[in-house]
C-alpha positions as CSV (number, residue, x, y, z in Angstrom):
1,M,128.4,47.3,74.1
2,S,126.8,49.9,71.8
3,Y,123.3,49.4,70.4
4,L,120.7,51.3,68.3
5,G,117.5,52.5,69.8
6,Q,116.1,54.8,72.6
7,V,117.7,55.0,76.0
8,E,115.2,53.7,78.6
9,L,114.3,56.3,81.1
10,K,114.8,55.4,84.7
11,S,111.8,55.5,87.0
12,S,113.4,58.2,89.1
13,E,113.3,60.5,86.1
14,I,109.5,60.2,85.6
15,R,106.8,61.7,87.7
16,R,103.1,61.0,87.4
17,I,99.8,62.0,89.0
18,D,96.2,61.0,88.3
19,V,93.3,63.4,89.0
20,T,89.7,62.3,89.1
21,G,86.5,63.8,90.5
22,S,88.0,67.3,90.5
23,T,86.1,70.4,89.3
24,S,89.1,72.8,89.7
25,A,91.4,74.4,87.1
26,T,94.3,74.5,89.5
27,H,96.2,71.5,90.6
28,T,99.4,70.8,92.7
29,L,102.1,68.6,91.3
30,T,104.5,66.6,93.4
31,W,107.5,68.0,91.5
32,T,108.7,71.2,89.8
33,P,108.7,70.7,86.1
34,P,111.9,72.0,84.4
35,S,109.9,73.2,81.3
36,E,106.6,73.0,79.6
37,Q,108.1,70.5,77.2
38,S,108.7,68.1,80.1
39,L,104.9,67.6,80.7
40,I,102.5,65.2,79.0
41,I,98.9,66.0,80.0
42,T,95.9,63.9,78.9
43,I,92.2,64.4,79.9
44,N,90.0,61.5,79.2
45,G,92.7,60.1,77.0
46,V,93.1,63.2,74.9
47,K,96.6,64.9,75.0
48,Q,96.4,68.6,75.9
49,Q,98.5,71.3,74.3
50,N,98.6,75.1,74.6
51,N,95.7,75.1,77.0
52,Y,97.6,75.1,80.4
53,S,100.4,76.8,82.2
54,F,102.5,76.1,85.3
55,S,104.4,78.0,87.9
56,G,106.6,76.1,90.3
57,T,104.5,73.1,91.3
58,T,101.1,74.7,90.4
59,L,99.5,73.5,87.2
60,T,96.7,75.7,85.9
61,L,94.3,74.6,83.1
62,D,92.6,77.1,80.9
63,T,89.3,75.4,81.7
64,A,88.3,73.7,84.9
65,L,87.7,70.0,85.0
66,V,84.3,68.5,85.5
67,A,83.7,65.7,88.0
68,T,83.6,63.0,85.4
69,D,87.0,64.0,83.9
70,A,90.1,61.8,84.4
71,M,93.4,63.7,84.0
72,E,96.8,62.2,83.9
73,V,100.0,64.3,84.2
74,I,103.4,62.8,83.4
75,G,106.6,64.7,84.0
76,I,110.0,63.8,82.6
77,L,112.6,65.5,84.8
78,D,115.7,65.5,82.5
79,I,113.9,66.8,79.4
80,G,113.7,70.5,78.6
81,E,115.7,71.6,81.6
82,A,116.6,75.3,81.6
83,V,120.2,75.9,81.0
84,T,122.0,78.9,82.5
85,P,124.8,80.0,80.3
86,P,128.1,81.0,81.9
87,D,128.8,84.6,82.7
88,D,130.0,86.7,79.7
89,S,129.4,83.7,77.3
90,I,126.7,85.3,75.1
91,S,128.0,87.5,72.2
92,T,126.1,90.1,70.2
93,I,125.9,87.7,67.3
94,K,123.5,85.5,69.3
95,I,121.1,88.4,69.7
96,Q,118.7,89.1,66.8
97,D,118.7,92.5,65.3
98,D,116.2,94.9,66.9
99,A,115.3,92.2,69.5
100,V,116.2,94.4,72.5
101,T,113.4,96.9,73.2
102,A,113.3,99.9,75.5
103,A,111.1,97.9,77.9
104,K,114.1,95.5,78.4
105,L,116.4,98.3,79.3
106,A,117.0,99.7,82.8
107,N,115.0,102.9,83.6
108,S,118.3,104.7,84.1
109,I,119.4,103.9,80.6
110,N,116.1,105.0,79.1
111,T,116.4,108.3,81.0
112,E,119.9,108.9,79.8
113,I,119.0,108.1,76.2
114,T,116.0,110.5,76.3
115,A,118.2,113.3,77.8
116,N,120.9,112.8,75.2
117,T,118.4,112.6,72.3
118,A,117.0,116.0,73.4
119,K,120.6,117.4,73.4
120,V,121.2,116.4,69.8
121,T,117.8,117.0,68.3
122,N,118.2,119.2,65.2
123,A,122.0,118.8,65.5
124,T,123.8,117.7,62.3
125,H,127.2,116.0,61.9
126,T,128.9,114.0,59.2
127,G,131.0,111.0,60.2
128,D,131.4,109.2,63.4
129,V,130.4,110.9,66.7
130,T,133.0,110.6,69.5
131,G,133.5,112.2,72.8
132,A,135.5,115.0,71.1
133,T,133.2,115.5,68.1
134,A,131.6,118.9,67.8
135,L,128.0,119.0,66.6
136,T,126.5,121.9,64.7
137,I,122.9,123.2,65.1
138,A,120.8,123.1,62.0
139,T,119.7,126.4,60.5
140,D,116.5,127.7,62.1
141,A,116.4,124.8,64.5
142,V,116.3,126.8,67.8
143,D,113.1,128.7,68.3
144,I,112.1,131.1,71.1
145,A,110.3,128.3,73.0
146,M,113.6,126.5,73.5
147,L,115.3,129.5,75.2
148,S,115.4,129.7,79.0
149,A,115.3,133.5,79.0
150,T,113.3,135.4,81.6
151,G,110.6,138.0,80.7
152,V,108.2,138.0,77.8
153,A,109.2,137.7,74.2
154,S,107.1,139.9,71.9
155,A,107.4,142.1,68.8
156,T,108.5,145.0,71.1
157,T,111.2,143.2,73.2
158,F,114.7,142.0,72.5
159,L,117.0,139.4,74.2
160,R,119.6,141.2,76.3
161,G,123.1,139.8,77.2
162,D,121.8,138.8,80.7
163,N,119.4,136.4,79.1
164,A,116.3,138.5,79.8
165,W,113.7,139.9,77.4
166,A,113.4,143.7,77.6
167,A,111.7,146.5,75.9
168,A,113.8,147.9,73.0
169,G,115.3,151.1,74.6
170,G,112.3,152.3,76.4
171,D,111.3,156.0,75.9
172,N,112.4,159.5,76.8
173,T,109.7,160.2,79.4
174,P,109.0,162.0,81.6
175,S,109.8,165.0,79.5
176,F,108.5,168.5,79.0
177,A,109.1,171.8,77.2
178,A,107.8,175.2,78.2
179,T,108.0,178.9,77.1
180,L,106.9,182.3,78.4
181,S,103.3,183.5,77.6
182,S,104.5,187.1,78.1
183,S,107.8,188.9,78.7
184,Q,109.3,188.7,82.1
185,T,111.3,191.7,83.7
186,I,114.7,191.0,85.2
187,S,114.8,193.9,87.7
188,S,117.8,193.4,89.9
189,S,121.4,193.4,88.7
190,S,123.8,190.5,89.8
191,T,120.9,188.6,91.3
192,W,119.6,185.3,90.1
193,T,116.0,185.4,89.0
194,K,113.9,182.4,88.2
195,V,112.3,182.5,84.8
196,Q,108.6,181.7,85.1
197,F,108.0,179.5,82.1
198,D,104.2,179.3,82.4
199,S,103.2,178.0,78.9
200,E,103.8,174.3,78.3
201,I,104.6,173.1,74.8
202,F,104.1,169.5,76.2
203,D,104.4,167.8,79.5
204,S,104.3,164.0,79.1
205,D,103.8,163.0,82.7
206,G,102.6,166.2,84.4
207,C,106.0,166.6,86.1
208,Y,106.4,170.3,85.3
209,D,104.8,172.9,87.5
210,N,104.0,175.9,85.2
211,S,101.9,177.9,87.7
212,T,103.5,178.1,91.1
213,N,107.2,176.9,91.4
214,Y,108.1,176.7,87.7
215,R,110.2,173.6,88.1
216,F,110.5,170.1,86.7
217,T,110.3,167.2,89.3
218,P,110.4,163.9,87.3
219,T,108.8,160.8,89.0
220,T,111.1,158.3,87.4
221,A,114.7,158.0,88.6
222,G,117.5,158.2,86.0
223,K,119.6,160.6,83.9
224,Y,117.9,163.5,82.1
225,F,119.1,166.0,79.5
226,V,118.0,169.4,80.9
227,Y,118.4,172.5,78.8
228,G,117.4,176.2,79.0
229,Q,117.7,179.3,76.8
230,A,117.0,182.9,77.5
231,A,117.4,186.2,75.7
232,V,117.6,189.5,77.6
233,H,117.3,192.8,75.7
234,Y,118.3,196.4,76.3
235,M,121.7,195.5,77.8
236,T,124.9,197.3,77.0
237,S,128.4,196.3,78.2
238,T,127.7,193.6,80.9
239,S,127.2,189.9,81.0
240,L,124.2,187.6,80.9
241,K,124.2,184.3,82.8
242,V,121.8,181.4,82.3
243,A,121.8,178.7,84.9
244,I,120.1,175.4,85.7
245,F,119.4,175.2,89.5
246,K,119.0,171.7,91.0
247,N,117.2,171.6,94.4
248,G,117.6,175.4,94.8
249,S,121.4,175.6,94.0
250,I,123.4,176.2,90.8
251,Y,124.1,173.0,88.9
252,V,125.5,174.5,85.7
253,Y,125.5,177.9,84.0
254,T,126.7,179.8,80.9
255,A,127.9,183.4,80.8
256,V,127.9,185.6,77.7
257,S,129.0,189.2,77.2
258,A,126.5,191.8,76.1
259,S,127.7,193.9,73.3
260,N,124.7,195.9,72.2
261,S,121.3,197.1,73.2
262,D,119.5,194.4,71.3
263,E,118.7,190.8,72.5
264,N,121.6,188.9,74.1
265,Y,121.2,185.1,74.1
266,G,122.4,182.6,76.7
267,Y,122.0,178.8,76.5
268,T,123.0,176.1,78.9
269,G,122.4,172.4,79.3
270,A,123.6,169.3,81.2
271,I,123.0,165.6,81.9
272,I,121.5,165.5,85.4
273,D,120.7,162.6,87.8
274,F,117.3,162.6,89.4
275,N,116.1,160.4,92.3
276,G,112.6,160.1,90.8
277,S,110.9,161.7,93.9
278,S,112.2,165.0,95.4
279,D,114.9,166.2,92.9
280,Y,113.8,169.2,90.8
281,V,115.3,171.8,88.4
282,S,114.4,175.4,87.5
283,L,116.0,177.9,85.0
284,Y,117.5,181.2,86.3
285,V,119.0,184.2,84.7
286,N,121.4,186.8,86.0
287,Q,122.3,190.1,84.3
288,G,125.0,192.3,85.7
289,Q,123.7,195.7,84.5
290,S,122.4,198.2,87.1
291,G,120.1,201.1,86.7
292,I,117.8,199.4,84.1
293,S,115.4,196.5,84.2
294,P,115.9,194.4,81.0
295,G,113.4,191.7,80.2
296,V,113.2,188.2,78.8
297,P,111.0,188.5,75.7
298,T,108.3,186.1,74.7
299,G,109.4,183.6,72.1
300,M,113.1,184.0,73.0
301,A,113.2,181.6,76.0
302,Q,112.6,177.9,76.5
303,F,113.1,175.4,79.2
304,G,112.9,171.6,78.8
305,A,114.1,168.2,79.8
306,L,113.9,164.6,78.6
307,K,114.9,161.2,80.1
308,V,118.1,159.7,78.6
309,I,117.8,156.1,77.3
310,I,120.8,154.1,78.5
């Protein structure tokens, strides 16, 4: 038969302890409360609220009792019991907006979010982003600090295709140019004679010997443009040859036919590889006329070289 009123609790659903003469803040219950709402605590007849906590069977007061205090703890076992929802039963509508913070996410998720955020920083896109969506980089968004290039970025360097900062082109040194301080006699016909260029116009790295061997020995390996010019006068019907010798042997030469007794000019030049240590070049002339000793006049001969920028 139905009736109005409260349902009487069974004694098995109620637990109770009395504490007297204690000076402790920590007390052990004889049961495990299902929730804070299931406890009724009074001290000297005054109900307590928001000044205690429990963990398992341990009840902890914010303030320790004094010896004259009388505490009563009543527990109702079937009130405030924790309910575990079934798996996959909570929908997103049950979660308040912005309620889930980063602290509640697994570390792996936070790490992935951070990494992906870094990838799309300064990226712009209109519309939904999917796995196939292409993002564009905002104008002026990528600065030098974000590049992984090697070397040092500065006002005098540029970024090469191999992702390295390098000097813009380098320079054309070692290099030199030299002339004759006085005319040099070419005494023997059909014989190669070294022209003794003893007056330097410039010598960037001191690699040209203008006093003993009259040769250029660059100390930096690479390709060099080497050139030479000489004019021999008082020749008639013969040929003038101007040659660049590398390491004592002919590397390249030019031959011109003499047609008068005035100056006859010869010029030669070539791109030559140097090892940066022992390779050297000198300028030689050869005139095929016998019986006279024509000369290379001052101001009509020059020898020089410069490093090629590649």
